[in-house]
N, C-alpha and C positions, 0 to 999 in steps of 0.2 A: 170552238177551236181551242178547248181546254186540254192541256197535255194529261195523257192518262198511262203511259208507259214511260220507264226510265231509258236512258241512253244504252244502259247494258242489255235491257229486253230488246231494244230496238236492234242493236247489233248481233244479239243471239238470234233473232229472226230473220237475219240477212247474211247469214254465212256464205251462201253461194253467190251473191250479188255485190255484196258490201265492197269488196276489193275494188270493183268497176267504179264505184263512186268516185275514187280518187286517181283514177287512170289518166295520164295525160292524153292519150288517144281518145278517151271519151270526151273530154274537154276540147279537144281540137275539133271534134264534129258536133259539138253540141249546138242545137239549135237550126242545124242545115241551112245556114245563111241568114236566119233571123237576128234582127238587131233589137227587138224588142218583143216581149209577149203580147203585144197589140198588133203586131204586124199581120197582115192578112195572108191565110192560107187556104188552099182548096181542100174540102173534105171528098177525099178519094177521087172519083171522076164525075162527081155530080155537077160541077160547075158552080157550087155553093162556095163562096168565100167568107171566112170568119176570121176574126181576132184568134190567134193561137190560144190565148187563154179566154174560156168562157166562164160566164157566172152561173152556179147551179142554184136553185131555189127549193131543192127538197131535201136539206140536211135532216136526217131522223124524220122523213116525210112520210105519214100515213094518215088515212081516213080525214083527207082534205085540210091536214095541219103539218106544218114544218117548222123548223127553228127560224125561217125566214118570215112565214106568216105571223108568227109570234112577235115580231118586232112591230106589227102594225103598219097600217097603210102609208103613213107620213113616214117612217123610219125605212120602210122598204123602198119606197120611192126615191128617198134621198140616196139609198145606196144605189140603185139602178142607175140613176143619173149620175152618180158620181163615177161608176164604172164606164159609163158611155162617154163622158167627158173625158177620160183618161185613154179612150180608144177602144173599149171593149164593146164589141158588137153582137156578141154571140150569146144568148139567154137560154137556158135549159129549165123546163117546167114539166109538169106532168099532172094528170087527171088527180091522181091521189095525194099530190102535194097541196091542192087547193090554191094554187098560185097564179092561174089564168087571169082572174080579174084583178089581181094585183099588178101584174105586169101591163094590162090594158091600160090601167090608170097611169102608170109610171111612165110608159113609152108614147102617151097620146099625142105629145107635142112634138115627137120626132118622126120625120117622113118614115113611111113603112119600109122603103127599098134601103134605107140605111141600117137597119139591124136584121138579124136572123134569129128567129125562134124555133127550138124545137120542143116537141112535146112528146107523149106517151100514153097509150091506151092500156088501161089495167084490163087484159083480156080474161082474166080469171072470173071476173064479174060481169064484163060487157056481155050483152046480148044481140047488140047491133052496132056495128062498126060505123055504118053511115050516120046513125043517130048520133054517136059519140062525136065523129068529126064535125057535122054541123053545129052540135053545141059548143065544141072547142072554139070553133070561128067566131061564135056569137060572144063567148067569155072573153076572148082575146081580142074582139073588135077588129078582125082582120078579114081578108077576102082569101088569102092562103097562108098556110103554115109551110116552113121551109123544110123541115125533117120530122116526120112522124114515126115513132117507135111502136112496136108491140113491146110492152114493158115487163122485164124480168123473166125471161125465157130461160127454162131450166130443163125442160125435156127435150130429148133429141127427136121425138115425133112432131115437135112443134109445126114443122113445114105442113105435114099433112093434116094434123088436128087444128090448125088455124087457116086452112085455105080460104075459107069463106072471107075472113078479115082481109088476108092477103090481096085477094081479087078487089075488095073494096079499095084498099088503098092504092092498088095499081091502077084502077079506074080513075081515082082520084088525081093521081100521077099524071095521067094522061090528059086529064081535063085543066092541069095545071092549078089544081086546088091544093095540091102539096107538091114539093119539088123533089122529095126523095122519100124513100121509106126504108126500115131495117128493123133491127131487135137491139133491145138492151138485154144483155147477156149475164147471166148469174150461174154458169155452170161449164166446167172445162170442157167436156165432151161437145157441147153446144159451140163453144168457142172454135174447138178444133175443126168442126164440119161446116161452118158458116161460109169459110171461103170457097165453097163448091156450090153454094146455092144462089142460082141466078136472080131469084127475087131481091136477095140482100143488096141494098146500094151501100149502106154503111151500118156500122155497129157502135155501141155502147160499151167500153170493156173496163173492167177493174183491173188497175195497174199501180204498183208502188214497189220499192225495193225490199219491203220487209214481209211482203205477202200478206198483209193484214187486210181483211174483209175483201179477199180475192177468191178466184175460182180454182186455184192452184198456187204453186211456187212459182216465183218470177222466171225461173228456168224452163218451166212448162208453159207458162202464158205467152212469153215473149215470142217463142217460134210460131205459136198460133197466130199472134197479132202480125208476124212477119207473112206467114201465108196468106193472110187477108189482104195485107197491103199490097202485096204482089199480085194478087188477083184483082186489083183494082178497087177493092171496098174501102171506103172511108172509115178510119178508126178514131174515135174520140176517146181520150182515156179518163176515167172517173177513178174516184177513191184514191186520188193522188196523195192525200194525207190520212188516209185510212178512216174518213169521217171522223177525224179529231183525234184519233187513237196514237197516229205517230206525228202529232203536229209539233213535238218537241225537236223532230229531226226534219222539218220542213225543207230546209235549204238543200240537203242531200237528196231528199225524195224529189224536189223540183228538177234539181240537175241531172238525176237519174232518168227520169222521164224525158226530159229535154235532149238527152243523148239517145234516144230510141227513135230512129228514122220511121220505124212502122207505125207510130203515133202521129197522127195528122194534126191533132189539136186537143186540149184538155180542159175538163170543166172542174171548177172548185167551188163549193157551197160557203160563199162568203156570208158574213152576218154583220159586217160593218165596214164603212170606207177605209177605216184603218188598216184593216186586213188585206183588202184590195191592194192599198199602197205598198204595204209590206212585201207581198208577193211579187209585184211589179218591180219594186227595187231589187229583190233577190234575183229576179230573172234578168234584169239588166246586168247586174253583177256576173251572173253565171255566163251569159252570153258575151261579155266582154273578157272572158277567160280569167277572171279574178278569182 
């Protein structure tokens, strides 16, 4: 979470939305009745209840390595358990992050029904979604995965091109091996069209007020998220801090996303217990209207 841009750069990238950060009307509705970032919310219409704040394990995640795996198993487990002790029950991972076994060890003493796991299939290299799912279950040490995404969708033809994988995940949902499925989106056109796709239960979508590491400007992305939400799709916001690039303005960014009714929950890639505590404190301050 090392700052990489200045306040001036942040504001320059946020001209269209920056004024809203300070709007009394925004603060009046911030959090939609939440009292804490650890309050439980439903993801879309899936019936899955998560803490509004989720913990991501894939910061700069690639080739089975992420900033979180670089912590080592002990520090990773300490961070996960600290989050859980503070009320966070929502944990995000993916095959390419290499964090499945780390989560398995970290959560082994906690009853499975007490936490929610979402993971992602890197479909660009996968040849067999069923084999991937079976391996994920083994790596995570669980009988089911709450949410499973097709990871990093950028092509509008995905629904046709990935039909075989979609069918595998739908069958798994019917068998209750997974509870819901969807896509992790990295393209504005895909984001705009996902609301009309009946297979999509929920999405991971990049959102922050600066438009950093997003699929478009906030004023383009928010209407697409609103359409998804109105269609009953679950929306989890990611890149809230632009993968560390706007961490200097983290409180404003957090307040901005809290004010978006179209975002059900958020995931942030923490790297220490102290970072978790800081965001929880900022959330409490924002929700109290301070």
